[in-house]
N, C-alpha and C positions, 0 to 999 in steps of 0.2 A: 290379470293384474295390470294396472296402468302404471305409467312412469310419471314421476314428479320432476318437474324442471324448475330451476330457480337461477337467478343471476346472483353472482357473488363477486366480491373483491377480496384479494388476499394481500395482507401486509405482513412483512417480516420486520420485527422491531429490534433485531440485532442481539437479543438476549435469549436465544434458543427458544423463542416463542413466536408462533405465527398466529395472526388473528384473521379469521374469515368473517367478513361482514356480508350478510345476506339481507334481503329486503325485509325480513321478519325479526331476526335476532342475531347476536354476535356470539360466536363460539371460539374458544381458544384451543389450539392444538400444540402440544410440545413437539419440538423438532427432534427427529431421530438422528442421533449422532452417527456419522459414517464410520465404518470399520476399515475404510480404505487406508492402507499403510502408505506412508510417504516413501518415495524412491530415494536412493542415495543422493541424486542430484537435487531433489527438492529439499532434503535436509541440509545439504551444503548451501543451497541458495538462501534458506532461512537463516542459517548461521552468518552468511555473508552480509545479508541485509541488517541483521541485528548488530553485528560488529561495526559495520559502516556507520550506522546511526549513533550507537552508544559511544563510540570513540571519536565522533565528528570527523572521521576520515574524509568525508565528502568535501571538507574545506581544504584539503591538500591536493594541489594540482597534479603532482606525480601519482598520487593514489588514483585520481580520476582517470588519468591517461592509462593506467594499468588495468583498471576495473570497469571502464565504460567503452562501449562500441564507438566507432567514429560517428555514427548516426546520433547517439546521445550527446557526445561531446559537441557536435555542431549545434544541437538544440540548446545546450547549456551556454555555449558561446554566443549564439544569436539572441538569447534572452537576456544577456548581460547588457544593462541599459545605461551604464555609466561611462565615464571617459574611457576611450579605448586603451586597454592595457593588454600586452601580450599574455596569452594563456589565462585570461580572466573568464570565469564561468559563473553562471547564475546558480550558485550552490544552494541558495535558499529554496530552490524547487524540491530539495530533499526534506525540507522542514515544513512547517505549517503555514508560513506566510505572515505570521503575526510579528509585529515590531517589538512589543513588550508583553510580559506576562507577570503573573502574581508571584512566581518563584523561579528558581534556577533549575528546577527539575527537568531533566533531559534524558529520556530513556525509552526504549521500545517496551511496550506492554505485551504485544502479541503480533505474530506474523502468521498469516494464513495463506495456503496455496489456493489460488482461484482456478487453476488449470490453465493450459495453453501458455505456460511459462510466466503467468502473471501471479503476483503476490500482493496481498494487502497488509500493510503494517500499521498498527495502531500504536501511538506513542505520545509521550509528553514532550512538548516544546515550550520551555519557559513556564512549565506548570499548566499549560493548556493542552487538553487532550485533542488529538487530531488523527486523521487516517489518510494515508497516501497509497497509491497503487504503483507498483514497479514491475517491469518485465525483466527477467533474468534469462539470458540465453547461453547455450554452451557453444563455444567456438574452439574447435580442437578439444583439448582436455580442460579448458578454462571457462569458468562462469563469468559472464560480463553483464553489467547493467545495460539495457537496451532502450528502455522508455521509462518515463516517470510521469505520473499524473497526480497533482496535488488534490487532496480531498477537501472536504468541508470540515470546519472546526465545530 
C-alpha cells in the first residue's frame, strides 16, 4: 500500500469548529471538548477576572495596587498618556479600547484558561464584544494580575 500526502491549512473559527482546507476540498471537524478539570487556582483566577471587569474595579487605584504586580502597575503607569497625575494608570487596557458603543452593556461573557497562567476573557464593553488576555500569577497565597494584552474587537 502506498501513502497519500497532501498539504492542508487548519483554521479554528472560535465556535467549536475547525476547518481543514486541502488542495482538493474543505472538510469540517467538530472540536472535542476537553475533560480537563480546572484547578482551585484557575477557578479563583476566573472569578477574580470576572469580578474585576463586571464591577469596574480596575478603575480603582487602591484595587489595582492590591491586585496587580509591580510589573503590571509600571506598564499601566507608563501607558498613561495624559497630564502626570500621581497614581494614574491606563485602566482602559482592561477594556476594549473603543471610545463609544451602541449600548451601556458591560459584562464578562466568558473566561477561558489558556494555560501557563494566561486567561482569555470575552466581554461586552459599551455593547461591543471584545477579547483580552490576562496573566494571573500566585504570589504567596494571593492571585495577582501580572500582564494584560488587549485583543481585537
